[in-house]
ROMI-601514 format. One record per residue: chain; x, y, z of N, C-alpha, C in turn. Coordinates in steps of 0.001 Angstrom, whole numbers, plus 500000, padded with zeros to 6 digits. Example, Ala and Ser with C-alpha at 12.3 -4.5 7.8 and 13.67 -1.06 7.14 Angstrom:
<recs>
> chaine | npx | npy | npz | capx | capy | capz | cpx | cpy | cpz
> A | 513190 | 494310 | 507800 | 512300 | 495500 | 507800 | 513200 | 496700 | 507800
> A | 512850 | 497750 | 507080 | 513670 | 498940 | 507140 | 512900 | 500030 | 507870
</recs>
This chain:
<recs>
> chaine | npx | npy | npz | capx | capy | capz | cpx | cpy | cpz
> A | 613382 | 756896 | 318695 | 614535 | 757644 | 318635 | 613920 | 759388 | 318331
> A | 614575 | 760071 | 319162 | 614144 | 761418 | 319152 | 615434 | 761880 | 318261
> A | 614493 | 763163 | 317691 | 615304 | 763572 | 316183 | 615249 | 765195 | 316379
> A | 615773 | 765537 | 316630 | 616128 | 766840 | 316731 | 616477 | 767613 | 315402
> A | 615817 | 768875 | 314785 | 616109 | 769547 | 313603 | 616434 | 770700 | 313416
> A | 617737 | 770544 | 312936 | 617623 | 772695 | 313010 | 618200 | 773168 | 311536
> A | 618219 | 774068 | 311233 | 618832 | 774879 | 310465 | 619638 | 776313 | 310363
> A | 619772 | 777024 | 308980 | 620516 | 778375 | 309304 | 619521 | 779157 | 308433
> A | 618683 | 778622 | 307530 | 617941 | 779526 | 307154 | 616311 | 780085 | 307442
> A | 616290 | 779327 | 308778 | 615659 | 780193 | 309539 | 614008 | 779153 | 309672
> A | 613392 | 779640 | 310922 | 612006 | 778605 | 310929 | 611101 | 778370 | 310162
> A | 610952 | 779471 | 309086 | 610172 | 779451 | 308080 | 610533 | 778682 | 306572
> A | 611748 | 778277 | 306954 | 612120 | 777916 | 305499 | 611408 | 776230 | 304837
> A | 611355 | 776326 | 303803 | 610696 | 775044 | 303384 | 611505 | 774033 | 303248
> A | 612756 | 774181 | 303382 | 613502 | 772722 | 303496 | 613418 | 772196 | 304671
> A | 612978 | 773040 | 306082 | 612966 | 772826 | 307252 | 611682 | 771836 | 307469
> A | 610692 | 772316 | 306596 | 609515 | 771717 | 306809 | 609403 | 770306 | 306213
> A | 610186 | 770077 | 304991 | 610175 | 769243 | 304079 | 611220 | 768219 | 304806
> A | 612537 | 768244 | 305470 | 613075 | 767536 | 306509 | 612181 | 766876 | 307637
> A | 611692 | 767692 | 307928 | 610430 | 767286 | 309280 | 609692 | 766152 | 308964
> A | 609048 | 766695 | 307422 | 608142 | 765355 | 307239 | 608955 | 763912 | 307048
> A | 610004 | 764266 | 306307 | 610438 | 762991 | 306067 | 611137 | 761917 | 307689
> A | 611688 | 763023 | 308459 | 612453 | 762240 | 309851 | 611069 | 761830 | 310804
> A | 609675 | 762531 | 310332 | 608849 | 761845 | 310987 | 608334 | 760661 | 310935
> A | 608775 | 760203 | 309992 | 608377 | 758384 | 309471 | 609660 | 757743 | 310587
> A | 610850 | 758065 | 310685 | 611810 | 757359 | 311848 | 611256 | 757233 | 313416
> A | 611148 | 758561 | 313887 | 610873 | 758771 | 314851 | 610060 | 760022 | 315548
> A | 610568 | 760417 | 316484 | 609866 | 761948 | 317386 | 610567 | 763106 | 316741
> A | 609821 | 763839 | 316281 | 610655 | 764988 | 315574 | 610525 | 766256 | 316840
> A | 611026 | 767108 | 317006 | 611164 | 768391 | 317417 | 611947 | 769164 | 316922
> A | 611766 | 770236 | 316555 | 612108 | 771695 | 315521 | 612860 | 772648 | 316667
> A | 613873 | 773013 | 316275 | 614584 | 774286 | 316900 | 615269 | 775136 | 315878
> A | 614950 | 776098 | 315304 | 615466 | 776563 | 314611 | 615933 | 778455 | 314992
> A | 616556 | 778937 | 313936 | 616491 | 780643 | 314184 | 615437 | 781106 | 313701
> A | 614866 | 782298 | 314367 | 613531 | 783035 | 314230 | 613973 | 783763 | 312868
> A | 615143 | 784500 | 312493 | 615570 | 784610 | 311366 | 616632 | 783870 | 310375
> A | 616962 | 784534 | 309082 | 617578 | 783360 | 308595 | 619481 | 783779 | 309001
> A | 619986 | 782663 | 309297 | 621874 | 782833 | 309703 | 622614 | 782056 | 308924
> A | 622035 | 782215 | 307677 | 623190 | 781458 | 306419 | 624422 | 782060 | 306316
> A | 625583 | 781174 | 306348 | 627326 | 781575 | 306443 | 627258 | 782187 | 307597
> A | 626758 | 781973 | 308966 | 626986 | 782393 | 310044 | 627981 | 781522 | 310930
> A | 628474 | 779954 | 310285 | 629330 | 779567 | 310809 | 628863 | 778962 | 312007
> A | 629980 | 778793 | 312692 | 629982 | 778136 | 314073 | 629520 | 779107 | 315507
> A | 629214 | 780075 | 315161 | 629109 | 781342 | 316071 | 628472 | 780704 | 317297
> A | 628851 | 781258 | 318550 | 627817 | 780953 | 319416 | 627493 | 782114 | 320238
> A | 626661 | 782492 | 321023 | 625782 | 783630 | 321593 | 626176 | 783786 | 322865
> A | 627178 | 784467 | 323354 | 627488 | 784060 | 324696 | 627299 | 785555 | 325642
> A | 626946 | 786741 | 324720 | 627210 | 787866 | 325581 | 625834 | 788571 | 326053
> A | 624517 | 787568 | 325379 | 623401 | 787749 | 326069 | 622458 | 786975 | 326179
> A | 621087 | 786909 | 326646 | 620590 | 785434 | 326563 | 619626 | 785379 | 325806
> A | 619038 | 784329 | 325593 | 618658 | 783566 | 324315 | 617045 | 783452 | 324296
> A | 616146 | 783579 | 323721 | 614531 | 783506 | 323512 | 614043 | 782091 | 322970
> A | 613303 | 781776 | 323611 | 613223 | 779850 | 323284 | 611756 | 780274 | 323091
> A | 610988 | 780428 | 321540 | 609408 | 780745 | 321471 | 608868 | 779472 | 320630
> A | 607652 | 779191 | 320957 | 607096 | 778225 | 320525 | 606487 | 779018 | 318987
> A | 606650 | 777892 | 318194 | 606006 | 778352 | 316552 | 604946 | 777840 | 316014
> A | 603596 | 778056 | 316193 | 602444 | 777757 | 315790 | 602371 | 777314 | 314553
> A | 602798 | 777758 | 313606 | 603141 | 778002 | 312011 | 603163 | 776476 | 311491
> A | 604116 | 775508 | 312319 | 604369 | 774371 | 311944 | 603376 | 773643 | 312688
> A | 602402 | 773086 | 312434 | 601561 | 772879 | 313306 | 601617 | 771512 | 313677
> A | 601737 | 770703 | 312546 | 602405 | 769333 | 312717 | 603484 | 768697 | 313775
> A | 604247 | 769758 | 314193 | 605330 | 769567 | 314841 | 605659 | 770377 | 316029
> A | 606408 | 769996 | 316739 | 606762 | 770565 | 317694 | 607781 | 771401 | 317691
> A | 607462 | 772974 | 317068 | 608394 | 773562 | 316739 | 608907 | 774914 | 317598
> A | 610020 | 774995 | 317805 | 610437 | 776525 | 318030 | 611459 | 777410 | 317694
> A | 611470 | 778876 | 317840 | 612045 | 779505 | 317268 | 613296 | 780494 | 318027
> A | 614272 | 780647 | 317670 | 615298 | 781147 | 318686 | 616385 | 782174 | 318359
> A | 616245 | 783475 | 319027 | 616823 | 784774 | 318296 | 618618 | 784397 | 318606
> A | 619192 | 783528 | 318205 | 620395 | 782978 | 317902 | 620513 | 782460 | 316769
> A | 622319 | 781721 | 316750 | 622573 | 781319 | 315753 | 622233 | 779687 | 315551
> A | 622348 | 778961 | 314274 | 621981 | 777396 | 314409 | 622902 | 776862 | 315578
> A | 623782 | 776935 | 316030 | 624524 | 776558 | 317271 | 623920 | 776421 | 318552
> A | 623528 | 777776 | 318312 | 622643 | 778004 | 319457 | 621455 | 777315 | 319428
> A | 621094 | 776912 | 318333 | 619803 | 776416 | 318394 | 619806 | 774900 | 318924
> A | 620994 | 774102 | 318447 | 621320 | 772796 | 319115 | 621665 | 772569 | 320117
> A | 622412 | 773326 | 320826 | 622732 | 773728 | 322358 | 621320 | 774112 | 323156
> A | 620738 | 774577 | 322955 | 619234 | 774966 | 323474 | 618083 | 773666 | 323091
> A | 618255 | 773198 | 322324 | 617295 | 772260 | 321688 | 618061 | 770797 | 322606
> A | 619121 | 770468 | 322409 | 619730 | 769292 | 323259 | 619694 | 769760 | 324859
> A | 619366 | 770714 | 325155 | 619428 | 771207 | 326509 | 617845 | 770669 | 326972
> A | 617281 | 771345 | 326699 | 615498 | 771164 | 326745 | 614862 | 769954 | 326493
> A | 615410 | 769259 | 325719 | 614706 | 768148 | 325038 | 616044 | 766814 | 325416
> A | 615757 | 766162 | 326511 | 616831 | 765212 | 326915 | 616508 | 763647 | 326116
> A | 617795 | 763382 | 326043 | 617932 | 761975 | 325299 | 617886 | 761989 | 324252
> A | 618367 | 762974 | 323286 | 618245 | 763249 | 321620 | 619178 | 761993 | 321347
> A | 618893 | 761940 | 319926 | 619488 | 760721 | 319544 | 620250 | 761213 | 318542
> A | 619785 | 761950 | 317960 | 620763 | 762352 | 316668 | 619862 | 764168 | 316202
> A | 620631 | 764673 | 315425 | 620658 | 766103 | 315120 | 620717 | 766049 | 313498
> A | 619733 | 766499 | 312775 | 619288 | 766306 | 311595 | 619368 | 768285 | 311219
> A | 620114 | 768674 | 310611 | 620269 | 770143 | 309894 | 620172 | 770238 | 308468
> A | 618888 | 771213 | 308469 | 618618 | 771529 | 307081 | 617160 | 771443 | 306505
> A | 616824 | 771042 | 305702 | 617284 | 770979 | 304599 | 617955 | 772167 | 303754
> A | 619226 | 772751 | 303633 | 619417 | 773870 | 303073 | 619191 | 774332 | 301532
> A | 618729 | 775672 | 301697 | 618678 | 776198 | 300352 | 619692 | 776433 | 299751
> A | 620682 | 775695 | 298984 | 621850 | 775862 | 298795 | 622935 | 774868 | 299244
> A | 623933 | 774459 | 298243 | 624711 | 773314 | 298604 | 625904 | 773820 | 299685
> A | 626476 | 772656 | 300413 | 627238 | 773023 | 301426 | 628468 | 771955 | 300848
> A | 629164 | 772346 | 299764 | 630317 | 771596 | 299335 | 631648 | 772418 | 299003
> A | 632491 | 771521 | 299464 | 633678 | 772003 | 299280 | 634202 | 773342 | 300679
> A | 634913 | 774080 | 300103 | 635518 | 775047 | 301382 | 634003 | 775545 | 301513
> A | 633124 | 776019 | 301265 | 631836 | 776548 | 301693 | 631710 | 775468 | 303003
> A | 631841 | 774572 | 303375 | 631835 | 774151 | 304580 | 631914 | 774768 | 305779
> A | 633359 | 775598 | 305362 | 633900 | 776242 | 306658 | 632927 | 777188 | 307587
> A | 632091 | 777945 | 306713 | 631270 | 779021 | 306995 | 629446 | 778593 | 306993
> A | 629309 | 777419 | 306486 | 628257 | 776744 | 306711 | 627375 | 776514 | 308187
> A | 626552 | 777590 | 308149 | 625630 | 777729 | 309479 | 624949 | 776154 | 309692
> A | 624394 | 775666 | 308370 | 623907 | 774469 | 308261 | 624904 | 773289 | 308935
> A | 625964 | 773010 | 308371 | 626905 | 772004 | 308794 | 627483 | 772581 | 310355
> A | 627238 | 773759 | 310781 | 627906 | 774157 | 312085 | 626581 | 773482 | 313031
> A | 625594 | 773307 | 312834 | 624584 | 772922 | 313624 | 624912 | 771136 | 313873
> A | 624895 | 770821 | 312977 | 625574 | 769090 | 312692 | 626652 | 769038 | 313565
> A | 627997 | 770128 | 313658 | 629112 | 770077 | 314147 | 628644 | 770184 | 315898
> A | 627999 | 771060 | 316036 | 627594 | 771311 | 317724 | 626904 | 770199 | 317993
> A | 626316 | 769218 | 317374 | 625681 | 767888 | 317907 | 626622 | 767450 | 318467
> A | 628076 | 767285 | 317370 | 628976 | 765864 | 317211 | 629936 | 767191 | 318899
> A | 630017 | 768184 | 318877 | 630301 | 768665 | 320111 | 629880 | 768335 | 321481
> A | 628772 | 767800 | 321163 | 627723 | 767796 | 322438 | 627765 | 766112 | 322882
> A | 628375 | 765563 | 321636 | 628549 | 763965 | 321950 | 627855 | 763295 | 321357
> A | 626812 | 763842 | 320243 | 625454 | 763254 | 319679 | 625977 | 763392 | 318033
> A | 624905 | 762521 | 317615 | 625141 | 762753 | 316091 | 624921 | 763795 | 315346
> A | 625528 | 764164 | 314482 | 625054 | 765569 | 313288 | 624993 | 764917 | 312052
> A | 623959 | 765334 | 311235 | 624088 | 764853 | 310090 | 623247 | 766079 | 309422
> A | 623936 | 767098 | 308436 | 623634 | 768183 | 307552 | 623201 | 767739 | 306145
> A | 621983 | 768398 | 305852 | 621287 | 767926 | 304664 | 621325 | 769608 | 303859
> A | 621546 | 769111 | 302503 | 621640 | 770872 | 301639 | 621123 | 770257 | 300105
> A | 620631 | 771477 | 299632 | 620476 | 771036 | 298163 | 620542 | 772312 | 297291
> A | 621174 | 772382 | 296126 | 621385 | 773492 | 295460 | 619767 | 774264 | 295074
> A | 619788 | 775640 | 294977 | 618885 | 776636 | 294583 | 619231 | 777367 | 293595
> A | 618324 | 777452 | 292288 | 618465 | 778040 | 290965 | 617438 | 779106 | 291005
> A | 616772 | 779596 | 289834 | 615816 | 780517 | 289946 | 614750 | 780185 | 290643
> A | 614187 | 779031 | 290809 | 613072 | 778585 | 291585 | 613509 | 777973 | 292471
> A | 612516 | 777694 | 293486 | 612711 | 776539 | 294837 | 612714 | 775259 | 294571
> A | 613792 | 774711 | 295520 | 613872 | 773310 | 295261 | 612677 | 772548 | 295015
> A | 612755 | 771083 | 294496 | 611200 | 770343 | 294335 | 611235 | 769578 | 295490
> A | 611139 | 769701 | 296607 | 611373 | 768875 | 297558 | 610255 | 767589 | 297544
> A | 609546 | 767834 | 296876 | 608453 | 766266 | 296527 | 609083 | 765371 | 295648
> A | 610001 | 766017 | 294831 | 610997 | 765276 | 293903 | 612138 | 764774 | 295123
> A | 612344 | 765353 | 295985 | 613894 | 764869 | 296941 | 613306 | 764326 | 297914
> A | 611970 | 763695 | 297981 | 611411 | 763268 | 299294 | 612099 | 761847 | 299400
> A | 611985 | 760731 | 297956 | 612067 | 759810 | 298730 | 613608 | 759019 | 298701
> A | 614045 | 760659 | 298134 | 616119 | 760360 | 298074 | 616312 | 760916 | 299901
> A | 615613 | 761542 | 300638 | 616225 | 761827 | 301522 | 615720 | 761120 | 302654
> A | 614587 | 760620 | 302125 | 614110 | 758854 | 303059 | 615248 | 758156 | 302871
> A | 615921 | 757683 | 301627 | 617008 | 756745 | 301621 | 618131 | 756906 | 302194
> A | 618179 | 758227 | 302102 | 619833 | 758647 | 302632 | 619681 | 758434 | 304118
> A | 617789 | 758798 | 305012 | 617877 | 758442 | 306739 | 618012 | 757223 | 306782
> A | 617368 | 756582 | 305871 | 617459 | 755017 | 306443 | 618675 | 754241 | 306070
> A | 619728 | 755262 | 305442 | 621141 | 754572 | 305619 | 622166 | 755080 | 306740
> A | 621853 | 756162 | 307206 | 622459 | 757030 | 308110 | 622011 | 756741 | 309490
> A | 620809 | 756636 | 309886 | 620363 | 756775 | 310936 | 620763 | 754960 | 311875
> A | 620640 | 754067 | 310748 | 620855 | 753235 | 311881 | 622555 | 753251 | 311981
> A | 623553 | 753873 | 311371 | 625113 | 753952 | 311105 | 625642 | 754461 | 312181
> A | 625449 | 754195 | 313662 | 625933 | 754952 | 315009 | 627323 | 755302 | 314520
> A | 628107 | 754881 | 314184 | 629761 | 754909 | 314201 | 630146 | 756017 | 313604
> A | 628971 | 756477 | 312433 | 629444 | 758031 | 311746 | 628557 | 758852 | 312642
> A | 629476 | 759956 | 313211 | 628902 | 761112 | 314121 | 628862 | 762138 | 313555
> A | 629549 | 762654 | 312407 | 629318 | 763700 | 311521 | 629274 | 763692 | 310001
> A | 628268 | 763836 | 309281 | 627964 | 763447 | 308282 | 627436 | 765002 | 307249
> A | 628022 | 765110 | 306193 | 627307 | 766154 | 305192 | 627009 | 765496 | 303627
> A | 625460 | 765981 | 303928 | 625100 | 765341 | 302496 | 624556 | 766399 | 301694
> A | 624721 | 766151 | 300381 | 624319 | 767313 | 299289 | 623265 | 766294 | 298227
> A | 622351 | 767077 | 298120 | 621208 | 766025 | 297211 | 621676 | 766917 | 295762
> A | 621270 | 766799 | 294692 | 621287 | 767128 | 293562 | 619862 | 767623 | 293142
> A | 619482 | 768301 | 292303 | 617889 | 768774 | 292007 | 617170 | 767236 | 291067
> A | 618304 | 766487 | 290782 | 617132 | 765361 | 289981 | 618556 | 763983 | 290173
> A | 617994 | 763397 | 291455 | 619229 | 762794 | 291794 | 618840 | 761417 | 291348
> A | 620139 | 760795 | 290728 | 619744 | 759367 | 290078 | 620768 | 758523 | 290656
> A | 621320 | 758725 | 291742 | 622441 | 757808 | 292679 | 622876 | 758653 | 294085
> A | 623348 | 757425 | 294641 | 624259 | 758069 | 295845 | 625278 | 757324 | 296108
> A | 626686 | 758285 | 296265 | 627825 | 757916 | 296727 | 628703 | 758374 | 297309
> A | 629751 | 757998 | 298546 | 630441 | 758176 | 299619 | 631327 | 759568 | 298922
> A | 631543 | 760104 | 299306 | 632669 | 761311 | 298687 | 633176 | 762004 | 299905
> A | 634561 | 762688 | 299345 | 635035 | 763315 | 300299 | 635285 | 764622 | 299804
> A | 635750 | 765564 | 301043 | 635398 | 766761 | 300407 | 636014 | 768033 | 299403
> A | 635737 | 768553 | 298641 | 636367 | 769213 | 297425 | 637403 | 770068 | 297878
> A | 638435 | 770420 | 297999 | 639589 | 771056 | 298112 | 640342 | 772476 | 297448
> A | 639481 | 772157 | 296104 | 639997 | 773295 | 295108 | 640058 | 774505 | 295367
> A | 641031 | 775289 | 294957 | 641309 | 776934 | 295312 | 640728 | 777915 | 294373
> A | 640681 | 779124 | 294776 | 639499 | 779594 | 294487 | 640530 | 781141 | 294522
> A | 639934 | 782256 | 293447 | 640877 | 783401 | 293304 | 640240 | 784286 | 294474
> A | 639615 | 784394 | 294894 | 639145 | 785324 | 296061 | 638669 | 786703 | 295200
> A | 638267 | 786758 | 294577 | 637959 | 788053 | 293887 | 636931 | 789150 | 294582
> A | 637405 | 790178 | 294630 | 636768 | 791411 | 295248 | 636052 | 792367 | 293780
> A | 634839 | 792541 | 294233 | 634424 | 793580 | 292991 | 634023 | 794838 | 293528
> A | 634792 | 795987 | 293397 | 634284 | 797164 | 294155 | 632963 | 797690 | 293001
> A | 632115 | 798485 | 293811 | 630990 | 799220 | 292946 | 630265 | 800238 | 293625
> A | 629716 | 800957 | 293421 | 629245 | 802033 | 293833 | 627338 | 801984 | 294303
> A | 627126 | 802187 | 295594 | 625863 | 801847 | 296109 | 624826 | 803118 | 295231
> A | 623350 | 803113 | 295730 | 622328 | 803964 | 295224 | 623027 | 805461 | 295671
> A | 623570 | 805729 | 296284 | 624335 | 806939 | 297272 | 625666 | 807248 | 296419
> A | 626188 | 806578 | 295476 | 627492 | 807005 | 295131 | 628736 | 806435 | 296151
> A | 628328 | 805974 | 297127 | 629660 | 805388 | 297987 | 630231 | 803958 | 297432
> A | 631480 | 803664 | 297839 | 631960 | 802634 | 297364 | 631846 | 801572 | 298212
> A | 631238 | 800142 | 297440 | 631249 | 799009 | 298458 | 631869 | 797749 | 297467
> A | 631665 | 796838 | 298360 | 632318 | 795423 | 297727 | 631553 | 794585 | 297419
> A | 631680 | 793569 | 296631 | 631059 | 792285 | 296869 | 632066 | 791348 | 296484
> A | 632154 | 790420 | 297842 | 633218 | 789376 | 297698 | 632673 | 788068 | 297400
> A | 633398 | 787899 | 295746 | 633148 | 786826 | 294970 | 634470 | 785985 | 294922
> A | 634003 | 784612 | 294421 | 634872 | 783609 | 293980 | 634650 | 782933 | 292582
> A | 635864 | 782782 | 292234 | 636085 | 781572 | 291176 | 636809 | 780500 | 291319
> A | 636393 | 779440 | 290778 | 637522 | 778145 | 291111 | 638573 | 778415 | 290114
> A | 639705 | 778166 | 290678 | 641301 | 778068 | 290005 | 641673 | 776988 | 289008
> A | 640822 | 775732 | 289847 | 641252 | 774181 | 289482 | 639967 | 773655 | 289168
> A | 639916 | 772432 | 288110 | 638713 | 771616 | 288227 | 638374 | 770694 | 288879
> A | 637565 | 770658 | 289148 | 636559 | 769643 | 290048 | 637090 | 768093 | 290260
> A | 637364 | 767996 | 291557 | 638340 | 766335 | 291457 | 637456 | 765330 | 291794
> A | 637813 | 764630 | 291046 | 636978 | 763002 | 291406 | 636825 | 762660 | 292589
> A | 635555 | 762004 | 292821 | 635158 | 761463 | 294259 | 635017 | 762321 | 295025
> A | 635013 | 763778 | 294746 | 634414 | 764993 | 295671 | 632921 | 765029 | 295773
> A | 632537 | 765907 | 296717 | 630985 | 766031 | 296829 | 630776 | 766989 | 295531
> A | 631396 | 768071 | 295164 | 631174 | 768639 | 294141 | 631326 | 767835 | 292753
> A | 631851 | 767054 | 292956 | 632012 | 766349 | 291573 | 630834 | 765110 | 291494
> A | 630257 | 764429 | 292369 | 629233 | 764065 | 292779 | 627841 | 764852 | 292538
> A | 627656 | 766107 | 292654 | 626480 | 766680 | 292235 | 626406 | 766892 | 290870
> A | 627799 | 767507 | 290468 | 627529 | 767360 | 289024 | 627304 | 766901 | 288038
> A | 627532 | 765204 | 288986 | 626634 | 764044 | 287765 | 625751 | 763491 | 288429
> A | 624731 | 764625 | 289188 | 623841 | 764025 | 289786 | 623211 | 762789 | 290719
> A | 624277 | 762753 | 291310 | 624268 | 761726 | 292557 | 624366 | 762571 | 294145
> A | 623783 | 761892 | 295169 | 623764 | 762627 | 296187 | 624930 | 762081 | 296741
> A | 625746 | 763460 | 297405 | 626918 | 763480 | 297952 | 626605 | 763049 | 299654
> A | 627848 | 762093 | 299904 | 627776 | 762139 | 301503 | 628902 | 761379 | 301715
> A | 629145 | 762728 | 302862 | 630905 | 762635 | 303170 | 630844 | 762877 | 304786
> A | 631439 | 761800 | 304938 | 631808 | 761353 | 306413 | 632402 | 762665 | 307172
> A | 632879 | 763033 | 308304 | 633937 | 764589 | 308468 | 633684 | 763746 | 309919
> A | 634995 | 764717 | 310305 | 635477 | 764954 | 311918 | 635584 | 765995 | 312396
> A | 635684 | 766104 | 313705 | 635703 | 767411 | 314433 | 637602 | 767660 | 314419
> A | 638149 | 766639 | 314370 | 639999 | 767056 | 314701 | 640098 | 767959 | 313325
> A | 640777 | 768773 | 313436 | 641648 | 768956 | 312049 | 642801 | 769363 | 311953
> A | 643134 | 768162 | 313092 | 645236 | 768194 | 312976 | 645338 | 767281 | 311611
> A | 646656 | 768047 | 311566 | 647215 | 767405 | 310325 | 647954 | 766672 | 311003
> A | 647703 | 765247 | 310745 | 648223 | 764332 | 311714 | 649634 | 763943 | 311131
> A | 649858 | 764198 | 309643 | 651648 | 763994 | 309061 | 652111 | 764849 | 309421
> A | 651915 | 765998 | 309211 | 652624 | 767344 | 309496 | 652860 | 767277 | 311065
> A | 651962 | 766946 | 311574 | 652410 | 766984 | 312835 | 653191 | 766204 | 313404
> A | 653140 | 764531 | 312625 | 654281 | 763794 | 313269 | 655837 | 764071 | 312537
> A | 655489 | 764989 | 311136 | 657075 | 765373 | 310550 | 657544 | 766330 | 311397
> A | 656997 | 767463 | 311817 | 657382 | 768557 | 312431 | 657899 | 768115 | 313677
> A | 657319 | 766981 | 314737 | 657778 | 766816 | 316195 | 659040 | 765848 | 315754
> A | 659123 | 765249 | 314551 | 660662 | 764360 | 314532 | 661815 | 765298 | 314200
> A | 661542 | 766653 | 313089 | 662705 | 767888 | 312921 | 662693 | 768679 | 314040
> A | 661846 | 768980 | 314958 | 662129 | 770057 | 315674 | 661571 | 769539 | 317139
> A | 662416 | 769597 | 318151 | 661886 | 768864 | 319197 | 661534 | 769594 | 320449
> A | 660329 | 770091 | 320966 | 659738 | 771200 | 321508 | 659559 | 770635 | 322922
> A | 659590 | 771454 | 323861 | 659049 | 771063 | 325147 | 658099 | 770326 | 325728
> A | 657969 | 769618 | 326445 | 656450 | 768539 | 326778 | 655974 | 769185 | 328034
> A | 654421 | 769620 | 328101 | 653946 | 770074 | 328821 | 653791 | 769218 | 330372
> A | 653634 | 769915 | 331531 | 653969 | 769546 | 332409 | 652811 | 768071 | 332740
> A | 653610 | 767105 | 333870 | 652974 | 765844 | 333848 | 651401 | 765950 | 334574
> A | 650589 | 765214 | 334744 | 649431 | 765333 | 335133 | 649308 | 765577 | 336667
> A | 650001 | 765111 | 337106 | 650493 | 764965 | 338579 | 651361 | 766068 | 339302
> A | 651835 | 767052 | 338172 | 652580 | 768343 | 338617 | 651942 | 769426 | 338580
> A | 652044 | 770338 | 339647 | 651044 | 771644 | 339302 | 651609 | 772571 | 338609
> A | 650871 | 773129 | 338141 | 650856 | 774369 | 337301 | 651445 | 776033 | 337938
> A | 652553 | 776490 | 337832 | 652232 | 778175 | 338253 | 651300 | 778852 | 337500
> A | 650789 | 779600 | 338431 | 649951 | 780481 | 337714 | 650602 | 782152 | 337305
> A | 650555 | 782153 | 335822 | 651263 | 783395 | 335294 | 651321 | 784383 | 336061
> A | 650293 | 785228 | 336347 | 650221 | 786241 | 337097 | 650450 | 786244 | 338534
> A | 650051 | 785695 | 339581 | 650757 | 785738 | 340854 | 652082 | 784553 | 341301
> A | 652255 | 783898 | 340269 | 653506 | 782614 | 340941 | 652814 | 781474 | 341681
> A | 651585 | 781471 | 341835 | 650863 | 780640 | 342801 | 650683 | 779064 | 342079
> A | 650553 | 778130 | 342863 | 650716 | 776723 | 342182 | 649205 | 776414 | 341676
> A | 648730 | 776257 | 340981 | 647237 | 775430 | 340717 | 647312 | 773835 | 340196
> A | 646267 | 773373 | 340273 | 646214 | 771950 | 339635 | 645851 | 771985 | 338160
> A | 646271 | 770956 | 337554 | 646306 | 770866 | 335993 | 644887 | 771300 | 335658
> A | 643768 | 770577 | 336729 | 642233 | 770775 | 336283 | 641906 | 771754 | 336526
> A | 642425 | 772688 | 337451 | 642158 | 774093 | 337665 | 642777 | 774922 | 336384
> A | 644219 | 774652 | 335991 | 644102 | 775095 | 334699 | 643617 | 774587 | 333280
> A | 642689 | 773818 | 333671 | 642078 | 773221 | 332252 | 640605 | 774354 | 332437
> A | 640675 | 774035 | 333714 | 638889 | 775106 | 333652 | 639194 | 776593 | 333305
> A | 640343 | 777316 | 333796 | 640785 | 778320 | 333368 | 640629 | 778508 | 331346
> A | 641349 | 777445 | 331059 | 641703 | 777673 | 329554 | 640027 | 777628 | 328958
> A | 638877 | 776722 | 329440 | 637751 | 776350 | 328738 | 637226 | 778151 | 329219
> A | 636996 | 778229 | 330500 | 636424 | 779748 | 330793 | 637208 | 780998 | 329336
> A | 638286 | 780885 | 329187 | 638724 | 781865 | 328076 | 638160 | 781352 | 326677
> A | 638309 | 780060 | 326713 | 637538 | 779971 | 324775 | 636108 | 779944 | 325134
> A | 635288 | 779897 | 326098 | 634004 | 780471 | 326047 | 633529 | 781874 | 325545
> A | 634841 | 782752 | 326241 | 634224 | 784364 | 326231 | 635252 | 784578 | 325174
> A | 636033 | 783957 | 324532 | 636899 | 784136 | 322878 | 635680 | 784524 | 321927
> A | 636036 | 785675 | 321013 | 635339 | 785629 | 319470 | 635358 | 784406 | 318834
</recs>
């Protein structure tokens, strides 16, 4: 099994080395990670400049490379330069990725990029306190998770969170409680006004969620999907409001600017190019 490992904490993160150590028991490992920390980078893709791919000798036990790009860049490059990757592991992140935090998580973005490329992606994270996580203590639990998930080829995208002192594992859903979106103004050392963006939960933790599991010292395992469509809302809106159907596949679509006629495949290529250049 070929296992590509990425993260958002950077190539020198202890969580990355800990994950590679456990993953090497299951197959051939290659590491491709950002050259600097990219936490909360989300699913950013670098398209306005070229990327560098450099071997990193400090992780001597593993075939490791650093990229001057985002977590998603690392997976895209890693999968391109190392053929026949079976699964992408992202982490172990220094800090949890639960609830609404998964929207901006660079760790989860690396796993999502794998899923977008038709590969399997598994993101792994653990909370941090005043001290570094005890990865030796987590080692057997990481191994148990990989023993469970690596054979499960039907699970294409999974988010895993380890409490500091695990006592069990459970399947969970994403916590979706709301936050107050607090902004805290203050002054920098030069007297200029700056702002901290902070959040405080408004609601209690929901039973059966990733946050609920961590609070009870259980490893949270959450299957995810790329499709963000609210299918119930879509079905309801479609029944209430009839809109125009797009052209059939065998029809030709007028080009907006010139009035010329283009094929649907050509129109799809134009949309793809537009998406690639969008922010």
